[in-house]
PAMITOR-649393 format. One record per residue (C-alpha): residue number from 1; x, y, z; residue in one letter. Coordinates in steps of 0.25 Angstrom, whole numbers. Layout:
<nodes>
<NUM,<X,Y,Z>,'A'>
...
</nodes>
This chain:
<nodes>
<1,<-171,131,50>,'M'>
<2,<-164,120,39>,'K'>
<3,<-148,117,40>,'P'>
<4,<-137,128,34>,'Q'>
<5,<-130,115,29>,'F'>
<6,<-132,102,26>,'E'>
<7,<-121,92,22>,'L'>
<8,<-126,77,18>,'E'>
<9,<-120,67,9>,'R'>
<10,<-114,76,-3>,'N'>
<11,<-123,86,-2>,'T'>
<12,<-122,99,4>,'A'>
<13,<-134,108,7>,'V'>
<14,<-133,123,11>,'I'>
<15,<-145,131,18>,'N'>
<16,<-143,145,12>,'F'>
<17,<-156,148,20>,'S'>
<18,<-150,143,33>,'A'>
<19,<-137,151,30>,'H'>
<20,<-129,157,20>,'Y'>
<21,<-115,161,21>,'C'>
<22,<-111,175,16>,'N'>
<23,<-96,173,21>,'T'>
<24,<-86,165,21>,'A'>
<25,<-85,164,36>,'D'>
<26,<-99,161,37>,'E'>
<27,<-97,151,27>,'L'>
<28,<-85,144,35>,'L'>
<29,<-93,145,48>,'N'>
<30,<-108,137,41>,'S'>
<31,<-111,125,45>,'Q'>
<32,<-109,122,31>,'G'>
<33,<-94,123,31>,'F'>
<34,<-93,115,44>,'E'>
<35,<-101,105,40>,'R'>
<36,<-93,103,24>,'V'>
<37,<-81,105,32>,'L'>
<38,<-83,93,42>,'S'>
<39,<-88,83,33>,'R'>
<40,<-76,87,24>,'F'>
<41,<-66,84,35>,'L'>
<42,<-74,69,39>,'K'>
<43,<-72,66,24>,'Q'>
<44,<-56,69,25>,'L'>
<45,<-56,62,39>,'K'>
<46,<-63,49,32>,'K'>
<47,<-53,50,21>,'K'>
<48,<-41,52,29>,'E'>
<49,<-36,62,22>,'S'>
<50,<-22,70,26>,'P'>
<51,<-27,82,25>,'I'>
<52,<-39,79,39>,'Y'>
<53,<-27,71,45>,'E'>
<54,<-21,84,44>,'Q'>
<55,<-32,94,48>,'L'>
<56,<-34,83,60>,'S'>
<57,<-20,85,65>,'Y'>
<58,<-18,99,65>,'V'>
<59,<-33,105,69>,'C'>
<60,<-38,92,77>,'G'>
<61,<-49,83,68>,'E'>
<62,<-61,89,78>,'C'>
<63,<-57,103,74>,'L'>
<64,<-53,102,60>,'I'>
<65,<-65,108,57>,'A'>
<66,<-66,119,66>,'S'>
<67,<-52,123,64>,'E'>
<68,<-53,125,48>,'L'>
<69,<-65,132,49>,'I'>
<70,<-57,141,58>,'S'>
<71,<-45,142,49>,'L'>
<72,<-54,144,37>,'F'>
<73,<-61,156,42>,'K'>
<74,<-47,164,46>,'L'>
<75,<-42,159,31>,'L'>
<76,<-52,167,25>,'L'>
<77,<-49,179,33>,'V'>
<78,<-34,179,36>,'L'>
<79,<-19,174,29>,'E'>
<80,<-14,161,34>,'I'>
<81,<-4,167,42>,'D'>
<82,<-13,176,48>,'E'>
<83,<-19,166,55>,'I'>
<84,<-10,160,59>,'M'>
<85,<-4,171,67>,'K'>
<86,<-19,172,73>,'M'>
<87,<-24,158,74>,'N'>
<88,<-11,147,80>,'R'>
<89,<-19,135,79>,'S'>
<90,<-20,137,63>,'F'>
<91,<-6,136,61>,'I'>
<92,<-3,124,60>,'V'>
<93,<-16,121,51>,'L'>
<94,<-10,132,43>,'L'>
<95,<5,126,40>,'Q'>
<96,<-4,116,32>,'H'>
<97,<-10,124,21>,'K'>
<98,<-9,113,9>,'D'>
<99,<-18,105,18>,'A'>
<100,<-27,115,21>,'L'>
<101,<-29,118,7>,'I'>
<102,<-32,103,2>,'N'>
<103,<-42,103,14>,'F'>
<104,<-49,117,10>,'I'>
<105,<-50,111,-7>,'E'>
<106,<-53,98,-2>,'E'>
<107,<-65,104,7>,'L'>
<108,<-67,112,-5>,'Y'>
<109,<-70,100,-17>,'D'>
<110,<-77,93,-5>,'Y'>
<111,<-88,104,-3>,'W'>
<112,<-87,106,-19>,'R'>
<113,<-89,91,-20>,'Q'>
<114,<-102,92,-11>,'L'>
<115,<-115,94,-18>,'E'>
<116,<-121,108,-11>,'R'>
<117,<-133,114,-11>,'Y'>
<118,<-139,129,-6>,'S'>
<119,<-153,128,-2>,'V'>
<120,<-160,141,2>,'I'>
<121,<-176,139,9>,'Y'>
<122,<-184,150,6>,'N'>
<123,<-195,151,17>,'S'>
<124,<-180,151,27>,'T'>
<125,<-176,162,35>,'E'>
<126,<-162,162,39>,'G'>
<127,<-147,170,37>,'T'>
<128,<-149,162,22>,'G'>
<129,<-153,170,8>,'I'>
<130,<-165,171,2>,'Q'>
<131,<-168,164,-12>,'K'>
<132,<-166,177,-21>,'I'>
<133,<-152,177,-17>,'K'>
<134,<-148,162,-18>,'F'>
<135,<-143,161,-32>,'I'>
<136,<-133,171,-26>,'E'>
<137,<-131,165,-13>,'A'>
<138,<-126,151,-20>,'N'>
<139,<-117,158,-30>,'N'>
<140,<-113,168,-15>,'A'>
<141,<-111,154,-8>,'F'>
<142,<-102,148,-19>,'T'>
<143,<-94,159,-19>,'N'>
<144,<-92,159,-5>,'L'>
<145,<-87,145,-4>,'V'>
<146,<-76,147,-15>,'L'>
<147,<-72,163,-7>,'Q'>
<148,<-69,154,6>,'V'>
<149,<-64,142,-2>,'Y'>
<150,<-53,152,-9>,'R'>
<151,<-51,160,4>,'I'>
<152,<-46,150,11>,'I'>
<153,<-37,142,1>,'E'>
<154,<-31,154,-4>,'E'>
<155,<-27,159,10>,'R'>
<156,<-19,147,12>,'L'>
<157,<-14,146,-1>,'M'>
<158,<-9,159,1>,'G'>
<159,<-12,163,-13>,'H'>
<160,<-23,165,-21>,'H'>
<161,<-30,154,-33>,'Q'>
<162,<-26,158,-46>,'N'>
<163,<-39,151,-52>,'V'>
<164,<-55,150,-45>,'Y'>
<165,<-65,141,-50>,'R'>
<166,<-77,147,-46>,'Q'>
<167,<-83,132,-42>,'L'>
<168,<-96,130,-35>,'I'>
<169,<-93,129,-22>,'V'>
<170,<-107,134,-16>,'G'>
<171,<-120,126,-18>,'A'>
<172,<-121,119,-32>,'N'>
<173,<-137,120,-31>,'A'>
<174,<-146,130,-22>,'G'>
<175,<-161,128,-21>,'L'>
<176,<-170,137,-14>,'V'>
<177,<-181,130,-6>,'L'>
<178,<-195,133,-1>,'N'>
<179,<-207,128,7>,'E'>
<180,<-220,126,-1>,'I'>
<181,<-234,119,3>,'Q'>
<182,<-238,110,-5>,'W'>
<183,<-252,101,-5>,'D'>
<184,<-246,89,3>,'I'>
<185,<-253,76,4>,'P'>
<186,<-255,74,21>,'V'>
<187,<-245,61,18>,'Q'>
<188,<-233,69,12>,'Y'>
<189,<-231,79,24>,'M'>
<190,<-218,75,26>,'G'>
<191,<-214,81,13>,'L'>
<192,<-219,94,16>,'R'>
<193,<-207,100,23>,'Y'>
<194,<-194,100,13>,'P'>
<195,<-192,113,5>,'A'>
<196,<-196,115,-10>,'F'>
<197,<-185,120,-20>,'I'>
<198,<-188,133,-26>,'E'>
<199,<-177,134,-35>,'S'>
<200,<-163,130,-37>,'I'>
<201,<-149,134,-40>,'V'>
<202,<-139,124,-48>,'L'>
<203,<-126,128,-52>,'T'>
<204,<-122,120,-63>,'P'>
<205,<-115,111,-64>,'P'>
<206,<-122,104,-54>,'F'>
<207,<-114,90,-51>,'I'>
<208,<-119,78,-42>,'T'>
<209,<-116,66,-38>,'Y'>
<210,<-127,57,-36>,'P'>
<211,<-122,44,-29>,'K'>
<212,<-131,36,-40>,'R'>
<213,<-128,38,-54>,'T'>
<214,<-139,27,-57>,'K'>
<215,<-154,24,-55>,'R'>
<216,<-158,9,-52>,'D'>
<217,<-173,4,-53>,'G'>
<218,<-186,10,-55>,'I'>
<219,<-194,17,-44>,'F'>
<220,<-205,7,-39>,'E'>
<221,<-219,11,-34>,'E'>
<222,<-222,9,-21>,'V'>
<223,<-237,10,-15>,'F'>
<224,<-234,17,0>,'E'>
<225,<-233,30,-3>,'N'>
<226,<-217,33,1>,'P'>
<227,<-217,47,7>,'L'>
<228,<-228,42,17>,'D'>
<229,<-225,48,30>,'G'>
<230,<-211,53,24>,'L'>
<231,<-205,67,32>,'Y'>
<232,<-195,75,23>,'L'>
<233,<-185,83,32>,'D'>
<234,<-184,96,26>,'P'>
<235,<-171,98,31>,'N'>
<236,<-168,86,21>,'N'>
<237,<-177,86,10>,'W'>
<238,<-180,96,-2>,'F'>
<239,<-191,97,-13>,'V'>
<240,<-189,99,-28>,'Y'>
<241,<-202,103,-34>,'P'>
<242,<-201,97,-48>,'A'>
<243,<-210,98,-61>,'K'>
<244,<-209,82,-66>,'V'>
<245,<-217,84,-80>,'G'>
<246,<-231,88,-76>,'T'>
<247,<-230,85,-63>,'A'>
<248,<-225,92,-49>,'L'>
<249,<-214,84,-40>,'A'>
<250,<-209,88,-28>,'Y'>
<251,<-197,80,-25>,'V'>
<252,<-191,78,-12>,'Y'>
<253,<-175,75,-11>,'F'>
<254,<-166,75,2>,'H'>
<255,<-156,84,3>,'R'>
<256,<-145,73,2>,'D'>
<257,<-151,70,-13>,'F'>
<258,<-150,87,-18>,'M'>
<259,<-143,83,-29>,'A'>
<260,<-155,76,-34>,'Q'>
<261,<-164,86,-32>,'G'>
<262,<-158,98,-37>,'V'>
<263,<-156,91,-49>,'T'>
<264,<-171,88,-51>,'M'>
<265,<-171,105,-55>,'C'>
<266,<-162,99,-69>,'N'>
<267,<-175,89,-73>,'L'>
<268,<-188,95,-66>,'F'>
<269,<-191,108,-65>,'E'>
<270,<-193,115,-53>,'L'>
<271,<-207,118,-47>,'A'>
<272,<-210,131,-43>,'D'>
<273,<-215,132,-28>,'L'>
<274,<-227,139,-33>,'K'>
<275,<-231,124,-42>,'E'>
<276,<-229,117,-28>,'C'>
<277,<-238,126,-19>,'D'>
<278,<-248,118,-14>,'N'>
<279,<-248,107,-24>,'R'>
<280,<-246,94,-23>,'K'>
<281,<-235,88,-32>,'P'>
<282,<-237,77,-42>,'D'>
<283,<-226,68,-37>,'L'>
<284,<-216,68,-23>,'I'>
<285,<-202,63,-23>,'Y'>
<286,<-195,59,-11>,'V'>
<287,<-180,56,-14>,'Y'>
<288,<-169,53,-2>,'G'>
<289,<-180,49,9>,'N'>
<290,<-172,41,19>,'K'>
<291,<-177,28,21>,'D'>
<292,<-173,14,24>,'K'>
<293,<-179,9,11>,'E'>
<294,<-172,13,-2>,'D'>
<295,<-181,14,-11>,'K'>
<296,<-186,24,-23>,'A'>
<297,<-201,22,-25>,'V'>
<298,<-214,30,-30>,'F'>
<299,<-228,29,-27>,'Y'>
<300,<-239,34,-31>,'Q'>
<301,<-249,43,-22>,'D'>
<302,<-261,43,-29>,'K'>
<303,<-269,47,-17>,'A'>
<304,<-263,62,-17>,'N'>
<305,<-258,59,-33>,'D'>
<306,<-244,58,-30>,'I'>
<307,<-233,51,-37>,'M'>
<308,<-223,50,-26>,'I'>
<309,<-208,46,-27>,'G'>
<310,<-197,42,-15>,'Y'>
<311,<-183,38,-16>,'A'>
<312,<-176,35,-1>,'S'>
<313,<-162,41,2>,'Y'>
<314,<-153,33,-4>,'S'>
<315,<-139,33,-11>,'E'>
<316,<-146,24,-20>,'E'>
<317,<-156,37,-26>,'H'>
<318,<-145,47,-26>,'D'>
<319,<-147,48,-41>,'Y'>
<320,<-154,57,-48>,'F'>
<321,<-161,47,-56>,'G'>
<322,<-169,44,-43>,'Y'>
<323,<-173,56,-42>,'M'>
<324,<-177,60,-57>,'K'>
<325,<-184,45,-61>,'K'>
<326,<-192,44,-48>,'M'>
<327,<-199,58,-51>,'V'>
<328,<-201,52,-67>,'L'>
<329,<-208,41,-59>,'T'>
<330,<-215,47,-52>,'L'>
<331,<-220,56,-63>,'Y'>
<332,<-221,45,-72>,'N'>
<333,<-230,39,-64>,'V'>
<334,<-240,50,-63>,'K'>
<335,<-240,52,-79>,'M'>
<336,<-244,37,-82>,'I'>
<337,<-255,41,-70>,'N'>
<338,<-259,52,-79>,'E'>
<339,<-258,42,-93>,'K'>
<340,<-247,48,-97>,'K'>
<341,<-235,38,-102>,'L'>
<342,<-220,42,-97>,'P'>
<343,<-210,42,-105>,'L'>
<344,<-194,40,-100>,'H'>
<345,<-188,47,-112>,'G'>
<346,<-183,60,-118>,'A'>
<347,<-193,70,-127>,'M'>
<348,<-187,80,-137>,'I'>
<349,<-195,90,-144>,'E'>
<350,<-184,92,-158>,'L'>
<351,<-185,104,-168>,'T'>
<352,<-178,102,-180>,'L'>
<353,<-173,116,-188>,'K'>
<354,<-180,109,-201>,'N'>
<355,<-194,110,-194>,'G'>
<356,<-196,96,-189>,'K'>
<357,<-200,94,-175>,'Q'>
<358,<-201,81,-167>,'R'>
<359,<-205,78,-152>,'N'>
<360,<-196,67,-150>,'I'>
<361,<-197,57,-138>,'V'>
<362,<-185,45,-132>,'V'>
<363,<-189,37,-123>,'I'>
<364,<-180,28,-116>,'G'>
<365,<-175,21,-101>,'D'>
<366,<-163,29,-94>,'S'>
<367,<-150,27,-103>,'G'>
<368,<-157,25,-117>,'A'>
<369,<-152,38,-125>,'G'>
<370,<-167,44,-125>,'K'>
<371,<-158,60,-122>,'S'>
<372,<-147,55,-126>,'E'>
<373,<-151,55,-140>,'T'>
<374,<-162,66,-139>,'L'>
<375,<-149,75,-135>,'E'>
<376,<-142,69,-147>,'A'>
<377,<-153,75,-155>,'V'>
<378,<-150,88,-153>,'R'>
<379,<-135,88,-151>,'M'>
<380,<-133,81,-166>,'I'>
<381,<-145,90,-173>,'A'>
<382,<-140,102,-169>,'G'>
<383,<-143,112,-179>,'E'>
<384,<-155,105,-183>,'E'>
<385,<-162,108,-172>,'I'>
<386,<-171,119,-170>,'K'>
<387,<-176,115,-156>,'D'>
<388,<-173,102,-147>,'M'>
<389,<-183,102,-134>,'K'>
<390,<-182,91,-122>,'T'>
<391,<-195,88,-119>,'I'>
<392,<-191,78,-108>,'F'>
<393,<-176,71,-107>,'D'>
<394,<-181,58,-98>,'D'>
<395,<-196,57,-96>,'M'>
<396,<-208,62,-101>,'G'>
<397,<-222,58,-103>,'T'>
<398,<-233,54,-115>,'L'>
<399,<-246,61,-114>,'A'>
<400,<-257,60,-125>,'L'>
<401,<-265,73,-126>,'E'>
<402,<-277,74,-134>,'H'>
<403,<-272,62,-143>,'G'>
<404,<-258,69,-145>,'E'>
<405,<-245,62,-137>,'I'>
<406,<-237,71,-130>,'R'>
<407,<-225,70,-121>,'A'>
<408,<-221,79,-110>,'Y'>
<409,<-209,79,-102>,'G'>
<410,<-204,76,-86>,'T'>
<411,<-192,84,-84>,'E'>
<412,<-186,97,-89>,'I'>
<413,<-172,90,-87>,'G'>
<414,<-163,77,-92>,'A'>
<415,<-156,68,-83>,'F'>
<416,<-143,64,-94>,'V'>
<417,<-134,52,-94>,'R'>
<418,<-122,62,-95>,'L'>
<419,<-113,50,-101>,'D'>
<420,<-123,48,-114>,'D'>
<421,<-123,64,-118>,'L'>
<422,<-117,70,-128>,'D'>
<423,<-104,74,-124>,'T'>
<424,<-105,89,-119>,'G'>
<425,<-117,88,-115>,'Y'>
<426,<-117,90,-100>,'A'>
<427,<-105,102,-102>,'Y'>
<428,<-115,109,-112>,'R'>
<429,<-126,107,-100>,'T'>
<430,<-117,109,-90>,'I'>
<431,<-124,123,-84>,'D'>
<432,<-137,116,-82>,'R'>
<433,<-136,101,-78>,'S'>
<434,<-134,93,-67>,'I'>
<435,<-124,83,-67>,'F'>
<436,<-123,70,-60>,'M'>
<437,<-109,61,-58>,'N'>
<438,<-104,66,-69>,'P'>
<439,<-93,58,-65>,'D'>
<440,<-100,45,-67>,'K'>
<441,<-108,34,-77>,'T'>
<442,<-120,40,-79>,'N'>
<443,<-119,53,-75>,'A'>
<444,<-129,61,-77>,'R'>
<445,<-134,77,-79>,'I'>
<446,<-146,82,-77>,'V'>
<447,<-150,95,-85>,'I'>
<448,<-163,103,-89>,'P'>
<449,<-167,99,-103>,'V'>
<450,<-182,106,-104>,'S'>
<451,<-190,117,-97>,'T'>
<452,<-203,113,-88>,'Y'>
<453,<-212,118,-100>,'K'>
<454,<-205,111,-112>,'E'>
<455,<-207,96,-105>,'I'>
<456,<-222,98,-100>,'T'>
<457,<-226,103,-114>,'T'>
<458,<-232,93,-121>,'G'>
<459,<-228,88,-134>,'R'>
<460,<-232,78,-146>,'P'>
<461,<-222,65,-148>,'V'>
<462,<-217,64,-162>,'D'>
<463,<-205,52,-159>,'M'>
<464,<-206,44,-149>,'F'>
<465,<-194,35,-147>,'L'>
<466,<-188,24,-138>,'Y'>
<467,<-173,25,-135>,'A'>
<468,<-166,12,-137>,'N'>
<469,<-151,14,-132>,'N'>
<470,<-147,-1,-134>,'Y'>
<471,<-149,-4,-149>,'E'>
<472,<-138,-2,-158>,'E'>
<473,<-142,-10,-172>,'E'>
<474,<-154,-4,-175>,'F'>
<475,<-157,12,-182>,'D'>
<476,<-157,23,-171>,'E'>
<477,<-171,27,-174>,'L'>
<478,<-183,16,-177>,'E'>
<479,<-198,17,-176>,'F'>
<480,<-210,8,-172>,'F'>
<481,<-220,3,-180>,'N'>
<482,<-230,0,-169>,'S'>
<483,<-235,3,-155>,'V'>
<484,<-231,-11,-152>,'E'>
<485,<-218,-10,-157>,'E'>
<486,<-215,2,-150>,'A'>
<487,<-220,-3,-136>,'K'>
<488,<-211,-13,-135>,'E'>
<489,<-199,-5,-137>,'V'>
<490,<-203,7,-127>,'F'>
<491,<-210,-3,-117>,'I'>
<492,<-197,-14,-117>,'R'>
<493,<-190,1,-113>,'G'>
<494,<-177,-7,-117>,'A'>
<495,<-162,2,-115>,'R'>
<496,<-148,-3,-111>,'K'>
<497,<-146,3,-99>,'A'>
<498,<-136,15,-98>,'K'>
<499,<-130,15,-85>,'G'>
<500,<-141,26,-80>,'T'>
<501,<-148,15,-69>,'T'>
<502,<-142,3,-64>,'T'>
<503,<-148,-7,-75>,'E'>
<504,<-140,-12,-85>,'T'>
<505,<-141,-18,-99>,'G'>
<506,<-152,-19,-108>,'L'>
<507,<-163,-15,-99>,'V'>
<508,<-179,-12,-101>,'E'>
<509,<-188,-3,-94>,'S'>
<510,<-204,-4,-98>,'Y'>
<511,<-207,9,-107>,'F'>
<512,<-192,15,-103>,'A'>
<513,<-198,18,-92>,'N'>
<514,<-195,15,-78>,'P'>
<515,<-201,27,-72>,'F'>
<516,<-217,26,-71>,'G'>
<517,<-221,17,-82>,'P'>
<518,<-214,4,-78>,'V'>
<519,<-219,5,-64>,'Q'>
<520,<-234,6,-70>,'L'>
<521,<-233,-2,-82>,'K'>
<522,<-247,-6,-82>,'E'>
<523,<-250,10,-83>,'Q'>
<524,<-238,13,-91>,'T'>
<525,<-244,1,-102>,'D'>
<526,<-257,6,-109>,'P'>
<527,<-250,20,-109>,'L'>
<528,<-239,14,-117>,'I'>
<529,<-249,9,-126>,'N'>
<530,<-257,21,-128>,'K'>
<531,<-246,31,-130>,'Y'>
<532,<-239,22,-141>,'F'>
<533,<-253,20,-148>,'E'>
<534,<-253,35,-147>,'A'>
<535,<-239,36,-152>,'L'>
<536,<-239,29,-165>,'F'>
<537,<-255,34,-166>,'N'>
<538,<-248,46,-168>,'K'>
<539,<-238,42,-178>,'N'>
<540,<-228,44,-168>,'I'>
<541,<-213,40,-171>,'N'>
<542,<-210,28,-161>,'V'>
<543,<-198,20,-161>,'G'>
<544,<-186,20,-155>,'Q'>
<545,<-171,26,-156>,'I'>
<546,<-161,19,-152>,'R'>
<547,<-148,28,-145>,'T'>
<548,<-138,17,-143>,'R'>
<549,<-134,24,-131>,'L'>
<550,<-131,12,-122>,'A'>
<551,<-124,4,-133>,'I'>
<552,<-108,8,-131>,'P'>
<553,<-103,18,-139>,'G'>
<554,<-115,23,-144>,'K'>
<555,<-118,30,-131>,'E'>
<556,<-116,44,-140>,'H'>
<557,<-118,37,-153>,'T'>
<558,<-130,32,-150>,'G'>
<559,<-139,43,-148>,'P'>
<560,<-133,51,-158>,'R'>
<561,<-135,43,-168>,'K'>
<562,<-149,40,-162>,'A'>
<563,<-154,57,-163>,'A'>
<564,<-147,58,-177>,'E'>
<565,<-158,46,-183>,'R'>
<566,<-170,53,-175>,'L'>
<567,<-165,67,-182>,'L'>
<568,<-164,60,-196>,'E'>
<569,<-178,54,-193>,'F'>
<570,<-184,65,-190>,'I'>
<571,<-179,74,-202>,'N'>
<572,<-184,63,-212>,'E'>
<573,<-197,66,-205>,'Q'>
<574,<-207,74,-211>,'R'>
</nodes>
């Protein structure tokens, strides 16, 4: 039987399959409540809190937790004067009501600040609940926690509250887990035990606080398999089966990085477990393994035709960029091997009411302003737009099919820098957004923007643009006259760093894509030649759009003016 409750770092995992609390008394008697209370008391002791010192004096340091639990259980059913008459040991404690109320408020806030996840194992028997009632169970658990908090505090106050706030104090997210049999090569047998995520229940707004706000460097290719001989404890690991473009990925993540694993659901389609039965994945990523060496690397397992990613357990890797970008690197390497060209960019299918339709691709490295400019198109075009579909927001692929260039997406969502979005955008999408460090520089939201069917339906390309975020003195839109002129700008991949990584100033990255092409430059060079020649042969508009996103004071007006110029050009065309 897996543990009923686990609490590590800032993450609480509540196993509804092992034990489910139906009553207030069961909640106060649970392992989880005792663990949270004890952890909170340790925190108060470390801070030398006056409340802790008072409780320690009255109860005795070793007995604070047990005495408080006993008192809380009595407060569920009795008034203060009744408790004092029947149990004289609580008289002194109850004479400090104000201190107790402050303690309860701080304990409640401590619980709310934890990242809280409920899980149910579909194949496990126990005193828990079944999948069919999982959503109801999550709601009931939230109400139970609120009920216990309110009854105890109101007994101490001696009156009812005048205002009740129905906060989400149960689980921020719930996971239904299952075990499957998949086609495991012998050397990966140590990966067979962790449970796969079958479905996820999110309670928005979902806010997480990872330790890092930036990603550093690129992922290096290694030539020894980092997963050889690796065993993953099923109590500590989960698997998110992701549909990444046309590939199937099994993403293993450590329990302490639950936020990164759960956030995947807003970015990559969760595969149906029937699609995983007895199937070997195209990509495997192990994120958060405790290792002597701090590393984030990838390996091409050519014998088994699987791309392997590996990131060690480290606070340096506690950022969603390390989850997302490794998965994309693995997929891009696979695409390069298939003679397709990975793009670090965004694409929209724009249909105006005047009948004009354009499939527009804008490429650029992190912070170039590609997503912001295309979102500005949506904002300023307003009633001119008949339809605007986001095909991909960060990574796509060009393929040559029957002599025609077609573009495909990789993700169903967007991982967007909050500071650069139109004011109010995050609030309009709060019901489905996942927020990361919203109070810090480089705050991010992860939001679904498309469907799996849309991103995997190839579309012809009408405009192919490079996002230039640093030049101010030239026109917002410029087109190239030759393949060589275009390749010089696209391959150079220049941009002014926006604080999305640890880079600063004007930097360059090969083809604006450090996630595959830069590692396989010798294979990518001929692909760039091939696809750019095809773009010009097909008379597709190839140029650059100056977003000016990195110019101080132009963070919002730059993308907006670029979007206006783009719409003007489209309307000028026949």
